[in-house]
C-alpha positions as CSV (number, residue, x, y, z in Angstrom):
1,M,102.7,3.4,49.3
2,R,99.3,2.0,49.6
3,A,97.4,1.4,46.4
4,S,94.4,3.6,45.7
5,Y,91.1,2.2,44.8
6,V,88.4,3.6,42.6
7,V,84.9,2.3,42.9
8,K,82.2,3.5,40.5
9,L,78.7,3.2,41.6
10,V,75.9,3.9,39.1
11,S,72.7,4.9,40.7
12,R,69.4,5.7,39.1
13,R,69.8,9.5,39.5
14,C,73.5,10.0,38.9
15,K,77.0,8.5,38.6
16,T,78.9,8.7,41.9
17,T,82.7,8.2,42.0
18,L,84.1,7.0,45.4
19,V,87.9,7.4,45.9
20,L,89.5,5.5,48.7
21,N,93.3,6.1,49.7
22,A,95.4,6.1,52.7
23,S,94.7,9.6,53.8
24,R,91.1,10.5,53.0
25,R,87.8,9.6,51.5
26,S,86.1,12.0,49.0
27,Y,82.8,11.9,47.1
28,S,82.0,13.7,43.8
29,T,78.6,13.6,42.1
30,R,78.0,14.3,38.4
31,P,74.2,14.2,37.4
32,E,73.7,12.6,34.1
33,P,71.9,14.8,31.6
34,F,68.7,13.4,30.2
35,K,68.1,11.1,27.3
36,I,64.9,12.6,26.0
37,L,62.1,11.0,23.9
38,F,60.2,14.1,22.6
39,F,56.7,13.7,21.1
40,G,55.2,16.6,19.1
41,R,54.0,17.8,15.7
42,D,53.3,21.5,15.3
43,E,54.8,24.9,15.6
44,F,54.2,25.0,19.4
45,S,56.2,21.8,19.9
46,C,58.9,23.3,17.6
47,G,59.3,26.3,19.9
48,V,59.5,24.1,22.9
49,L,62.1,21.8,21.4
50,Q,64.3,24.7,20.2
51,Q,64.6,26.0,23.8
52,V,65.7,22.5,24.9
53,L,68.2,22.2,22.1
54,D,69.8,25.4,23.1
55,A,70.2,24.1,26.8
56,K,72.8,21.6,26.2
57,D,73.4,21.1,29.9
58,V,70.1,19.3,30.4
59,W,70.4,16.6,27.7
60,Q,72.8,14.2,26.2
61,D,70.5,12.6,23.6
62,I,67.2,13.6,22.0
63,H,64.9,11.4,19.9
64,V,61.9,13.0,18.2
65,V,58.6,11.2,17.6
66,T,56.1,12.8,15.3
67,Q,53.4,12.3,12.7
68,P,54.3,10.7,9.3
69,D,54.2,12.7,6.1
70,T,50.6,12.9,4.7
71,K,49.3,13.6,1.2
72,T,46.8,16.4,1.1
73,G,45.0,18.5,-1.5
74,R,43.2,17.3,-4.6
75,R,44.2,13.7,-5.4
76,G,47.0,13.9,-2.9
77,S,48.9,16.5,-4.9
78,K,50.6,18.0,-1.8
79,L,52.7,16.5,0.9
80,S,52.1,17.7,4.4
81,I,55.2,17.4,6.6
82,S,55.3,17.7,10.4
83,P,57.0,21.1,11.3
84,L,58.7,19.3,14.2
85,K,60.3,16.8,11.7
86,I,61.8,19.7,9.8
87,I,63.4,21.1,13.0
88,A,64.7,17.7,14.0
89,E,66.2,17.1,10.6
90,D,68.0,20.5,10.8
91,A,69.3,19.5,14.3
92,K,70.3,16.0,13.0
93,L,68.3,14.3,15.7
94,P,67.0,10.8,15.3
95,I,63.3,10.9,14.0
96,H,60.6,8.2,14.5
97,T,57.1,8.4,13.0
98,I,54.0,6.9,14.4
99,P,51.5,4.9,12.3
100,H,49.0,6.7,10.0
101,E,46.0,5.0,11.6
102,R,45.2,6.2,15.1
103,S,44.1,2.7,16.2
104,E,47.6,1.5,15.4
105,F,49.4,3.9,17.7
106,K,49.0,1.6,20.6
107,N,51.4,-0.7,18.8
108,F,54.1,1.9,18.3
109,Q,57.5,0.5,19.2
110,V,59.6,2.7,21.5
111,P,63.0,3.2,20.0
112,P,66.2,2.3,21.8
113,P,67.5,3.1,24.4
114,F,64.0,3.8,25.8
115,G,62.7,0.3,24.9
116,L,66.0,-1.5,25.5
117,H,66.3,-4.2,28.1
118,T,69.6,-6.0,28.4
119,S,69.9,-9.6,29.2
120,T,72.7,-9.0,31.8
121,E,70.7,-6.7,34.0
122,V,67.2,-7.0,35.3
123,E,65.7,-3.6,35.4
124,L,63.4,-3.1,38.5
125,S,62.4,0.4,37.2
126,P,63.2,2.6,34.2
127,P,66.5,4.6,34.3
128,S,66.0,8.0,35.9
129,E,68.0,9.7,33.1
130,H,65.3,8.6,30.6
131,L,62.7,11.4,30.1
132,L,59.5,11.5,28.2
133,V,58.3,14.9,26.9
134,T,55.2,15.8,25.0
135,A,54.2,19.2,23.6
136,S,51.1,19.5,21.4
137,F,51.4,15.9,20.2
138,G,47.7,15.4,19.6
139,R,47.5,11.7,20.7
140,I,47.0,10.2,24.1
141,L,49.9,8.0,25.0
142,P,49.1,4.3,25.9
143,N,50.0,3.0,29.4
144,S,52.4,0.6,27.8
145,L,54.5,3.6,26.6
146,L,54.1,5.6,29.8
147,N,55.4,2.7,31.8
148,R,58.7,2.8,30.0
149,F,59.5,5.9,32.1
150,L,59.4,6.7,35.8
151,P,56.2,8.6,36.9
152,T,58.5,11.6,37.7
153,R,60.1,11.4,34.2
154,R,56.9,11.9,32.2
155,V,56.5,15.6,31.3
156,N,53.9,17.5,29.3
157,V,54.1,21.2,28.3
158,H,50.5,22.6,28.2
159,P,49.7,26.1,27.0
160,S,47.1,27.2,29.6
161,L,46.9,28.1,33.3
162,L,45.7,24.6,34.5
163,P,43.2,23.5,35.6
164,A,41.6,25.9,33.1
165,Y,41.5,24.8,29.5
166,R,42.3,21.1,29.8
167,G,42.1,19.6,26.3
168,A,43.3,19.8,22.7
169,A,42.8,23.4,21.9
170,P,43.6,25.6,24.9
171,I,45.0,28.6,23.0
172,Q,42.0,28.8,20.7
173,H,39.4,28.6,23.5
174,A,41.3,31.2,25.6
175,L,41.0,33.6,22.7
176,I,37.4,32.8,21.9
177,N,36.4,33.5,25.6
178,G,38.3,36.8,25.6
179,E,40.8,35.8,28.4
180,R,43.1,38.7,29.3
181,E,45.7,36.4,30.9
182,T,47.0,33.0,29.9
183,G,50.2,31.0,30.4
184,V,51.9,27.7,30.2
185,C,52.3,24.7,32.7
186,V,54.8,21.8,32.8
187,I,52.9,18.9,34.3
188,E,53.2,15.2,35.0
189,M,51.7,13.0,32.4
190,T,49.3,10.5,33.9
191,E,47.2,7.6,32.7
192,R,44.0,8.5,30.8
193,K,41.7,7.2,33.4
194,K,43.1,9.9,35.8
195,G,42.0,12.6,33.5
196,I,43.4,14.5,30.5
197,D,45.9,17.2,31.5
198,S,45.3,16.6,35.1
199,G,48.8,15.7,36.4
200,A,50.7,17.5,39.1
201,I,52.3,20.8,38.1
202,W,56.1,21.2,38.2
203,G,55.9,24.9,37.2
204,C,53.7,27.6,35.7
205,R,54.3,30.9,34.0
206,R,51.8,33.7,33.2
207,M,51.5,36.2,30.4
208,D,49.0,38.9,29.4
209,V,47.1,38.3,26.2
210,P,47.9,41.2,23.8
211,D,45.0,43.2,22.4
212,G,44.0,41.8,19.0
213,A,46.2,38.7,19.5
214,H,45.9,36.1,16.8
215,F,46.4,32.3,17.4
216,G,49.7,32.1,15.7
217,A,51.5,34.9,17.5
218,L,50.1,33.8,20.9
219,R,51.1,30.2,20.2
220,D,54.7,31.2,19.3
221,S,55.1,33.3,22.5
222,L,53.7,30.5,24.7
223,A,56.0,28.0,22.9
224,V,59.1,30.0,23.9
225,M,57.8,30.5,27.4
226,G,56.9,26.8,27.7
227,G,60.4,25.7,26.5
228,Q,62.1,28.0,28.9
229,L,59.9,26.6,31.8
230,L,60.7,23.1,30.7
231,V,64.5,23.7,30.7
232,S,64.2,25.3,34.2
233,T,62.2,22.3,35.4
234,L,64.8,19.8,34.0
235,R,67.6,21.7,35.7
236,D,65.7,21.5,38.9
237,M,65.3,17.7,38.4
238,L,69.0,17.3,37.8
239,A,69.8,19.3,41.0
240,G,67.2,17.2,42.9
241,K,65.1,20.2,43.9
242,D,62.1,19.9,41.7
243,T,58.7,19.9,43.3
244,R,55.2,19.2,42.1
245,T,51.9,20.6,43.2
246,P,48.6,18.8,42.6
247,Q,46.2,20.6,40.4
248,A,43.2,22.3,42.0
249,D,39.9,20.2,41.6
250,S,37.9,22.8,39.7
251,K,34.8,21.5,38.1
252,D,33.9,24.9,36.9
253,A,37.2,25.5,35.0
254,P,36.6,26.1,31.2
255,R,37.5,23.2,28.9
256,A,39.3,23.2,25.5
257,P,37.9,20.4,23.2
258,L,38.9,20.0,19.6
259,I,37.8,22.7,17.2
260,T,35.0,21.6,15.0
261,M,32.9,23.1,12.2
262,E,30.3,24.1,14.7
263,D,32.9,26.5,16.3
264,S,33.3,28.3,13.0
265,T,29.6,28.7,12.3
266,V,28.3,32.2,12.9
267,N,25.0,32.9,14.6
268,F,24.4,36.6,14.3
269,E,21.3,36.5,16.6
270,L,23.4,35.4,19.5
271,M,27.0,36.5,18.7
272,T,28.2,40.1,19.0
273,A,30.6,41.5,16.5
274,D,33.4,41.4,19.1
275,A,32.7,37.7,19.8
276,I,32.9,36.9,16.1
277,E,36.1,38.8,15.7
278,R,37.7,37.0,18.6
279,R,36.6,33.6,17.2
280,H,38.2,34.6,13.8
281,R,41.5,35.4,15.6
282,A,41.3,32.1,17.4
283,I,40.5,29.5,14.8
284,S,40.6,31.0,11.2
285,H,43.9,29.3,10.7
286,Q,41.9,26.1,10.9
287,K,38.4,27.0,9.9
288,P,37.2,30.4,8.6
289,M,34.1,32.0,10.0
290,T,31.1,30.7,8.0
291,T,27.5,31.7,7.6
292,M,24.6,30.6,5.3
293,L,22.7,32.4,2.6
294,K,18.9,32.1,2.2
295,T,19.7,30.0,-0.9
296,G,21.3,27.3,1.3
297,R,24.8,28.1,0.2
298,T,27.6,28.8,2.7
299,L,29.6,32.0,2.8
300,Q,33.0,32.3,4.4
301,L,33.7,35.6,6.2
302,H,37.4,36.6,5.8
303,D,39.3,39.2,7.9
304,P,36.2,40.4,9.9
305,S,36.5,43.2,12.4
306,V,34.2,45.3,14.6
307,A,32.6,48.2,12.8
308,S,32.5,50.9,15.5
309,D,31.2,54.0,13.7
310,V,28.0,52.9,11.9
311,S,25.7,55.8,11.0
312,E,22.1,55.8,12.0
313,H,21.1,55.8,8.3
314,L,23.0,52.5,7.8
315,R,21.7,51.0,11.0
316,S,18.1,51.7,9.8
317,Q,18.8,49.8,6.6
318,L,19.8,46.7,8.5
319,P,16.7,46.0,10.6
320,V,17.4,42.6,12.0
321,E,20.5,40.5,13.0
322,G,22.1,38.8,10.1
323,T,21.2,41.4,7.5
324,A,24.1,42.9,5.5
325,L,24.8,45.6,3.0
326,F,27.9,46.6,1.0
327,Y,29.1,49.9,2.3
328,P,31.4,51.7,-0.2
329,P,33.3,53.9,2.2
330,S,34.6,50.9,4.1
331,K,34.9,48.7,1.0
332,A,33.3,45.9,3.0
333,L,30.0,44.3,4.0
334,I,28.5,45.7,7.2
335,V,26.5,43.0,9.1
336,R,24.2,43.6,12.0
337,C,25.1,41.3,15.0
338,A,23.7,40.7,18.5
339,N,23.3,43.5,21.0
340,D,23.2,46.2,18.4
341,T,26.8,45.6,17.2
342,F,28.1,45.6,13.6
343,L,30.8,43.5,11.8
344,R,32.9,44.7,8.9
345,V,33.8,42.0,6.3
346,P,36.1,43.0,3.5
347,M,36.5,39.5,1.8
348,V,34.2,36.6,1.3
349,R,34.1,33.2,-0.3
350,Q,30.8,31.7,-1.4
351,Q,30.5,27.9,-1.6
352,D,32.1,26.5,-4.7
353,R,33.5,30.0,-5.6
354,H,36.8,31.8,-5.3
355,L,37.7,34.3,-2.6
356,L,36.5,37.7,-3.6
357,P,36.5,41.3,-2.4
358,A,33.1,42.1,-0.8
359,K,32.3,44.6,-3.7
360,E,32.7,42.0,-6.4
361,W,30.7,39.4,-4.5
362,W,27.9,42.1,-3.8
363,N,27.7,42.8,-7.5
364,G,26.6,39.2,-8.0
365,V,24.0,39.0,-5.3
366,K,20.8,37.4,-6.5
367,P,17.3,38.6,-5.5
368,E,16.5,35.5,-3.5
369,M,19.5,36.1,-1.2
370,R,17.9,39.4,0.1
371,L,15.8,40.0,3.2
372,V,12.9,40.9,0.9
373,E,13.3,39.2,-2.4
374,G,14.0,41.8,-5.1
375,P,16.7,43.8,-6.9
376,E,17.6,45.9,-3.9
377,G,18.0,45.8,-0.1
378,P,20.2,43.9,2.4
379,V,21.0,40.3,2.1
380,Q,20.0,38.0,5.0
381,F,22.3,35.5,6.5
382,V,20.6,32.6,8.3
383,H,21.7,30.1,10.9
384,K,21.0,26.5,10.3
385,A,19.8,24.9,13.5
């Protein structure tokens, strides 16, 4: 009997076993599931990671990289922990934290096996089973980190229909602008000089934006959708049938920069009640809607909504945009906005004060806050240019 020989050839994509014997030759291929380095921080990245965790056929190892614990509140009395860290701890995944200082992130050391180079083998390129994934990480990865992975193994999950809403806050800006449709894309991560969120697209899924949707609920739906799309993309990669499509070059596509205090500042002369409500649903988890009193103090507007049935009598008492009265039947302030629209505000918080029902705050209104200084009449909110 002739001896059989088994030769194992390890390629970049998969392990191939070649069996030679006297009567036949046969080939069998077994793709190696990915070793994933997953960068994220918030609830969106948690939803994406959970879908990957449940798809055990696409991974053999997952390392999580996230922000370090941070002291917040007065005198650092509270500890803010990355939601992704909590998920990773529950799944017993290795966790790595980046430096506190943004400027130090460029020196972040990639953990083994992703940063491992053996002395017995000269690696001409990174292993194809090593995969870099980001989802709502909040930092731009340096080229030194990207180069640890093949260009086809750098994946970002972005919650918008690219090229629309490239940037840090795509869900918020889609809600602010009243989009009726949104979605999620799995894209290639590219170097910063090639543009933020501008990589080729592996896959894209769409969804309708529900009426009255708030950021949190929309974020969670997109996270699940994004995680499912990522898993589908990884399965295609392992099967060797993944494809990428370059993004359309659209200079007119809306952008999604970071949310700032300016985004939460209400200008009643320019904003309709509907626009203010949309803005509230988009960013109030970060920054509440804020206006200014004639006294120079700020006033936060909590839980605002469109007031659709405003009587002619009440309208006549609010002569200009930015004037407001407490209206007992609605237990709220009614504010005149742009284009003859009206906003209902049940709760407010004045600068250096506690959150109060509108009635309690109204009872403490001072004469100098009113449109015409005196004991009665509407208050006037002003916009600081």
